[in-house]
KEDRENGU-650078 format. One record per residue (C-alpha): x, y, z; residue in one letter. Coordinates in pm, whole numbers, plus 50000, padded with zeros to 5 digits. Layout:
N
<rec <X,Y,Z>,"A">;
...
This chain:
303
<rec <29640,87236,33175>,"M">;
<rec <29685,87516,33407>,"V">;
<rec <29835,87866,33342>,"L">;
<rec <29992,88079,33607>,"N">;
<rec <30078,88457,33497>,"V">;
<rec <30371,88567,33715>,"L">;
<rec <30383,88915,33614>,"S">;
<rec <30277,89147,33334>,"V">;
<rec <30503,89462,33237>,"K">;
<rec <30450,89719,32977>,"E">;
<rec <30743,89739,32755>,"S">;
<rec <30896,90111,32731>,"L">;
<rec <31170,90035,32470>,"F">;
<rec <30942,89945,32175>,"T">;
<rec <30763,90194,31905>,"P">;
<rec <30421,89985,31939>,"N">;
<rec <30275,89936,32291>,"Y">;
<rec <30382,89598,32388>,"D">;
<rec <30312,89402,32693>,"I">;
<rec <30565,89143,32852>,"K">;
<rec <30410,88889,33031>,"A">;
<rec <30572,88596,33226>,"I">;
<rec <30416,88293,33298>,"Y">;
<rec <30437,87904,33312>,"N">;
<rec <30216,87645,33264>,"I">;
<rec <30134,87326,33434>,"E">;
<rec <30039,87009,33278>,"V">;
<rec <29871,86747,33510>,"L">;
<rec <29981,86425,33460>,"Q">;
<rec <29833,86104,33552>,"P">;
<rec <29899,85920,33860>,"N">;
<rec <30188,85691,33795>,"K">;
<rec <30315,85366,34025>,"L">;
<rec <30660,85405,34081>,"Q">;
<rec <30862,85074,34150>,"I">;
<rec <31206,85091,34348>,"T">;
<rec <31453,84811,34359>,"I">;
<rec <31688,84803,34628>,"Y">;
<rec <31957,84546,34541>,"E">;
<rec <32118,84394,34846>,"V">;
<rec <32431,84156,34941>,"S">;
<rec <32552,83956,35226>,"L">;
<rec <32932,83999,35348>,"K">;
<rec <33087,83629,35350>,"E">;
<rec <33120,83674,35715>,"D">;
<rec <32762,83715,35741>,"D">;
<rec <32677,83364,35533>,"K">;
<rec <32935,83196,35761>,"L">;
<rec <32734,83308,36062>,"R">;
<rec <32405,83218,35951>,"I">;
<rec <32518,82841,35882>,"Q">;
<rec <32669,82842,36212>,"E">;
<rec <32373,82962,36411>,"N">;
<rec <32036,82954,36312>,"E">;
<rec <31948,83269,36539>,"S">;
<rec <32227,83475,36388>,"Y">;
<rec <32034,83802,36216>,"I">;
<rec <32256,83913,35939>,"P">;
<rec <32307,84287,35813>,"Y">;
<rec <32240,84321,35442>,"P">;
<rec <32420,84602,35252>,"T">;
<rec <32274,84791,34965>,"L">;
<rec <32432,84827,34662>,"R">;
<rec <32279,85147,34573>,"N">;
<rec <32157,85370,34885>,"Q">;
<rec <31879,85533,34613>,"S">;
<rec <31770,85228,34463>,"G">;
<rec <31692,85187,34080>,"T">;
<rec <31344,85345,34000>,"S">;
<rec <31078,85336,33729>,"F">;
<rec <30694,85443,33671>,"L">;
<rec <30434,85233,33505>,"I">;
<rec <30102,85355,33410>,"D">;
<rec <29807,85206,33671>,"P">;
<rec <29550,85278,33414>,"Q">;
<rec <29719,85053,33175>,"K">;
<rec <29899,84797,33406>,"Y">;
<rec <29809,84587,33735>,"D">;
<rec <30138,84528,33921>,"F">;
<rec <30164,84123,33972>,"K">;
<rec <30459,84017,34088>,"K">;
<rec <30853,84059,34071>,"I">;
<rec <31159,83841,34176>,"S">;
<rec <31503,83840,34141>,"Q">;
<rec <31713,83554,33992>,"F">;
<rec <32113,83466,34047>,"D">;
<rec <32192,83687,33726>,"S">;
<rec <32102,83981,33911>,"R">;
<rec <31786,83997,33628>,"K">;
<rec <31443,84078,33770>,"F">;
<rec <31134,83865,33638>,"L">;
<rec <30856,84135,33626>,"L">;
<rec <30482,84047,33576>,"V">;
<rec <30217,84282,33492>,"L">;
<rec <29873,84256,33381>,"Y">;
<rec <29782,84487,33067>,"N">;
<rec <29440,84589,33135>,"K">;
<rec <29358,84778,32766>,"E">;
<rec <29467,84432,32605>,"R">;
<rec <29371,84164,32868>,"L">;
<rec <29672,84004,32856>,"R">;
<rec <29972,83927,33117>,"I">;
<rec <30302,84065,33013>,"E">;
<rec <30660,83913,33169>,"I">;
<rec <30947,84135,33132>,"F">;
<rec <31308,83986,33223>,"F">;
<rec <31616,84206,33264>,"D">;
<rec <31824,84396,33512>,"T">;
<rec <31707,84661,33735>,"A">;
<rec <31912,84949,33530>,"Q">;
<rec <31747,84813,33223>,"R">;
<rec <31398,84782,33328>,"L">;
<rec <31410,85131,33446>,"A">;
<rec <31587,85298,33143>,"H">;
<rec <31318,85070,32930>,"D">;
<rec <31029,85203,33139>,"F">;
<rec <31095,85534,33158>,"N">;
<rec <31191,85566,32828>,"S">;
<rec <30816,85405,32700>,"S">;
<rec <31063,85139,32511>,"N">;
<rec <30939,84831,32749>,"S">;
<rec <30956,84519,32570>,"R">;
<rec <30815,84182,32717>,"S">;
<rec <30955,83858,32645>,"I">;
<rec <30633,83663,32658>,"K">;
<rec <30254,83799,32651>,"T">;
<rec <29972,83573,32774>,"L">;
<rec <29600,83624,32704>,"N">;
<rec <29421,83581,33020>,"A">;
<rec <29169,83703,33222>,"D">;
<rec <29235,83909,33572>,"E">;
<rec <29136,83593,33767>,"N">;
<rec <29498,83450,33831>,"F">;
<rec <29766,83378,34056>,"L">;
<rec <30148,83362,33987>,"I">;
<rec <30423,83141,34145>,"A">;
<rec <30799,83189,34066>,"I">;
<rec <31081,82952,34130>,"N">;
<rec <31403,83137,34082>,"E">;
<rec <31644,82810,34114>,"P">;
<rec <31441,82612,33886>,"K">;
<rec <31362,82896,33644>,"G">;
<rec <31020,82821,33656>,"L">;
<rec <30716,83031,33635>,"L">;
<rec <30343,82882,33742>,"A">;
<rec <30009,83061,33680>,"I">;
<rec <29694,82947,33828>,"Y">;
<rec <29340,83041,33696>,"N">;
<rec <29120,83090,34002>,"T">;
<rec <28798,83075,33818>,"K">;
<rec <28867,82774,33630>,"E">;
<rec <29123,82570,33878>,"A">;
<rec <29366,82545,33582>,"K">;
<rec <29735,82522,33611>,"L">;
<rec <30002,82638,33349>,"N">;
<rec <30364,82617,33420>,"V">;
<rec <30634,82779,33202>,"F">;
<rec <31006,82727,33209>,"S">;
<rec <31332,82925,33123>,"F">;
<rec <31565,82790,32854>,"D">;
<rec <31924,82705,32990>,"D">;
<rec <32049,83040,32866>,"S">;
<rec <31752,83219,33063>,"R">;
<rec <31644,83420,32757>,"S">;
<rec <31344,83272,32674>,"R">;
<rec <31040,83144,32858>,"L">;
<rec <30862,82823,32712>,"H">;
<rec <30556,82641,32812>,"G">;
<rec <30620,82337,33010>,"R">;
<rec <30250,82184,33135>,"N">;
<rec <29962,82350,32987>,"A">;
<rec <29592,82330,33099>,"N">;
<rec <29623,82120,33386>,"I">;
<rec <29273,82082,33534>,"Q">;
<rec <29242,82049,33926>,"L">;
<rec <28896,82020,34013>,"L">;
<rec <28898,81647,34020>,"K">;
<rec <29118,81676,34358>,"W">;
<rec <28883,81915,34495>,"Y">;
<rec <28547,81727,34466>,"D">;
<rec <28495,81955,34111>,"E">;
<rec <28411,82247,34312>,"K">;
<rec <28603,82565,34242>,"I">;
<rec <28863,82601,34563>,"P">;
<rec <28929,82948,34736>,"N">;
<rec <29312,82976,34687>,"I">;
<rec <29437,83206,34869>,"K">;
<rec <29821,83177,34835>,"Y">;
<rec <30007,82988,34566>,"F">;
<rec <30343,82909,34577>,"L">;
<rec <30673,82689,34446>,"F">;
<rec <30867,82517,34737>,"I">;
<rec <31193,82671,34630>,"K">;
<rec <31436,82470,34424>,"D">;
<rec <31153,82189,34395>,"T">;
<rec <30896,82141,34095>,"E">;
<rec <30640,82133,34361>,"E">;
<rec <30353,82431,34439>,"L">;
<rec <30173,82476,34723>,"C">;
<rec <29791,82557,34716>,"F">;
<rec <29673,82736,35026>,"V">;
<rec <29268,82780,35072>,"E">;
<rec <29103,83062,35212>,"N">;
<rec <29049,82824,35530>,"S">;
<rec <29402,82737,35600>,"G">;
<rec <29440,82381,35424>,"Q">;
<rec <29759,82376,35208>,"A">;
<rec <29804,82073,34966>,"R">;
<rec <30115,82001,34767>,"I">;
<rec <30096,81954,34375>,"F">;
<rec <30399,81743,34225>,"K">;
<rec <30462,81883,33866>,"L">;
<rec <30697,81542,33812>,"V">;
<rec <30374,81314,33792>,"N">;
<rec <30100,81611,33817>,"L">;
<rec <29955,81461,34118>,"Q">;
<rec <29882,81616,34459>,"F">;
<rec <30068,81447,34779>,"R">;
<rec <29795,81253,34999>,"P">;
<rec <29883,81445,35288>,"A">;
<rec <29722,81781,35407>,"V">;
<rec <29814,82057,35624>,"C">;
<rec <29634,82274,35811>,"N">;
<rec <29774,82626,35877>,"F">;
<rec <29631,82882,36149>,"P">;
<rec <29284,82969,35958>,"Y">;
<rec <29151,83129,36282>,"N">;
<rec <29412,83383,36283>,"L">;
<rec <29465,83689,36005>,"D">;
<rec <29676,83477,35789>,"L">;
<rec <29881,83758,35581>,"V">;
<rec <30138,83517,35389>,"N">;
<rec <30274,83200,35315>,"V">;
<rec <30641,83166,35162>,"L">;
<rec <30886,82918,35095>,"S">;
<rec <31224,82936,35250>,"S">;
<rec <31503,82990,34993>,"P">;
<rec <31637,82646,35028>,"D">;
<rec <31280,82499,35005>,"G">;
<rec <31326,82312,35350>,"S">;
<rec <31039,82526,35497>,"C">;
<rec <30712,82661,35466>,"I">;
<rec <30640,82984,35667>,"M">;
<rec <30293,83108,35768>,"A">;
<rec <30279,83491,35854>,"F">;
<rec <29956,83576,36089>,"T">;
<rec <29872,83865,36284>,"K">;
<rec <29742,83807,36620>,"E">;
<rec <29562,83981,36897>,"K">;
<rec <29687,83896,37248>,"L">;
<rec <29518,84025,37569>,"K">;
<rec <29858,83957,37771>,"N">;
<rec <30174,84013,37682>,"K">;
<rec <30339,83697,37498>,"P">;
<rec <30562,83483,37673>,"D">;
<rec <30899,83633,37757>,"E">;
<rec <31040,83268,37698>,"D">;
<rec <30946,83226,37325>,"N">;
<rec <31216,83294,37065>,"P">;
<rec <31176,83636,36882>,"I">;
<rec <31309,83747,36558>,"I">;
<rec <31411,84124,36558>,"F">;
<rec <31446,84249,36213>,"T">;
<rec <31409,84626,36328>,"G">;
<rec <31445,84879,36593>,"N">;
<rec <31041,84985,36590>,"K">;
<rec <30792,84765,36689>,"E">;
<rec <30442,84744,36506>,"Q">;
<rec <30210,84687,36790>,"H">;
<rec <29846,84806,36781>,"G">;
<rec <29677,84860,37089>,"Y">;
<rec <29255,84839,37095>,"K">;
<rec <29028,84747,37354>,"N">;
<rec <29336,84639,37554>,"D">;
<rec <29434,84369,37285>,"F">;
<rec <29806,84371,37135>,"K">;
<rec <29838,84277,36786>,"E">;
<rec <30138,84083,36724>,"I">;
<rec <30319,83940,36380>,"N">;
<rec <30389,83579,36406>,"R">;
<rec <30535,83311,36181>,"V">;
<rec <30485,82953,36206>,"Y">;
<rec <30734,82730,36027>,"V">;
<rec <30642,82385,35884>,"Y">;
<rec <30901,82167,35784>,"F">;
<rec <30871,82029,35429>,"F">;
<rec <31003,81688,35465>,"E">;
<rec <30719,81660,35725>,"N">;
<rec <30456,81833,35562>,"F">;
<rec <30115,81752,35701>,"G">;
<rec <30225,81760,36057>,"D">;
<rec <30191,82054,36299>,"S">;
<rec <30412,82327,36289>,"F">;
<rec <30752,82292,36418>,"S">;
<rec <30844,82663,36560>,"K">;
<rec <30640,82966,36629>,"G">;
<rec <30822,83304,36609>,"L">;
<rec <30734,83653,36682>,"Q">;
<rec <30865,83874,36422>,"Y">;
<rec <30887,84272,36389>,"K">;
<rec <30847,84450,36086>,"I">;
<rec <31072,84696,35942>,"L">;
<rec <30912,85053,35916>,"C">;
């Protein structure tokens, strides 16, 4: 608490000797993490042109220019994941460091903001766990998977038809036998969208697909670029492709004939020791999982 005295005056209109002080008090608040959700939509014309031309770049429009914001206490929570469902509701996953548990929230952006800003947030599910886990969400199927990185165990949950409750589906699936009884170093963990299959990507770049239907790994193994800086792995919304995002350093300019995806009007290139850093995405078709990448695209990051 800080007291700031702005002015001090002697009162001349009272029988007693009074002093009038004007001041303000500053109360220091702990740092908070602000989450701002910007909801976007595509015009019908954009949707049609995407289907006609895979190189077409759509222009999403914001529903609310200022977004919807709320604060969480980083002393209490670690932010883990947020994902939007078709119902315009968001699945928010936080780790409660005080109670050592995962807390899952599911609501519209406006309701999440109201509840967190009024300290009245209510989770739809809590799970006791340590902090060593990765999360994958499959919005079309209403599935959520949690992988324990220290024990190599998988737990899967599913929403009911009304998307109001989250139920356990597959519990404590032990994956060690597929990794020679050794804990694998899993870096990325994701659903192949609109399927019941999970992709496990090791730090070495080796990727495998686990099928929830029969609780078995596919025999094929895919090797993502391990000698590059692999920064993310995502599934396309329709589940047809897996995309490996990398940062690469090139001594010379990239081939001008290569297809380039532009997502902004600013380049994020870092130059150091005459090397140029570029962002590239490698696209792997899911139906041919195990083959080499089908397309490599350079992309730019919005600033």
